[in-house]
C-alpha positions in Angstrom: -17.4 3.4 6.1 -13.8 4.0 5.0 -11.2 1.3 6.0 -8.5 2.6 8.2 -5.9 0.2 6.8 -5.7 -1.3 3.3 -3.0 -3.6 1.8 -2.8 -3.3 -1.9 -1.2 -6.1 -3.9 -0.8 -7.2 -7.5 1.4 -7.8 -10.5 4.0 -5.0 -11.0 2.3 -3.1 -13.8 0.5 0.1 -14.6 -2.8 -1.1 -13.0 -1.2 -1.7 -9.7 0.6 1.6 -9.7 -2.7 3.3 -10.6 -4.4 1.5 -7.6 -1.8 3.0 -5.2 -2.0 6.3 -6.8 -5.8 6.3 -6.5 -5.6 5.4 -2.8 -3.2 8.3 -2.3 -5.5 10.7 -4.2 -8.4 9.5 -2.0 -6.4 10.7 1.1 -4.6 7.6 2.3 -0.9 7.8 3.1 1.8 5.1 2.6 2.4 2.9 5.6 5.7 1.1 5.9 7.9 -0.2 3.1 6.6 -1.9 -0.1 7.1 -5.6 -0.5 8.0 -7.6 -3.6 8.0 -11.4 -4.2 8.7 -13.3 -7.3 6.2 -16.1 -8.4 7.0 -18.0 -11.6 9.2 -15.1 -12.9 6.3 -12.6 -12.2 7.0 -9.8 -9.8 4.2 -9.3 -7.3 4.1 -6.0 -5.2 2.3 -5.0 -2.1 1.9 -1.7 -0.3 0.0 -0.8 2.9 -1.9 2.4 3.1 -3.6 4.0 6.1 -6.2 6.7 6.6 -4.4 9.8 8.1 -6.6 9.9 11.3 -4.7 6.6 12.1 -1.3 7.9 11.3 -0.7 9.5 14.7 -1.9 6.6 16.6 0.2 3.9 14.8 3.9 3.3 15.1 5.6 2.5 11.9 8.2 -0.3 12.4 11.9 0.7 11.7 13.7 -1.6 9.4 
């Protein structure tokens, strides 16, 4: 069963970008803004993605 919501996170590198790209290629859509935190001078990113069937039922918060 496909998850309706996923939060992808990791170090800001090509592997993280590929994971987000793969999720989009699988049919997921971006949800909300990406997040970034610094931990010991390492940039950690996060991005939520949702399955499009959920997109119309979910309100994206305005920032």
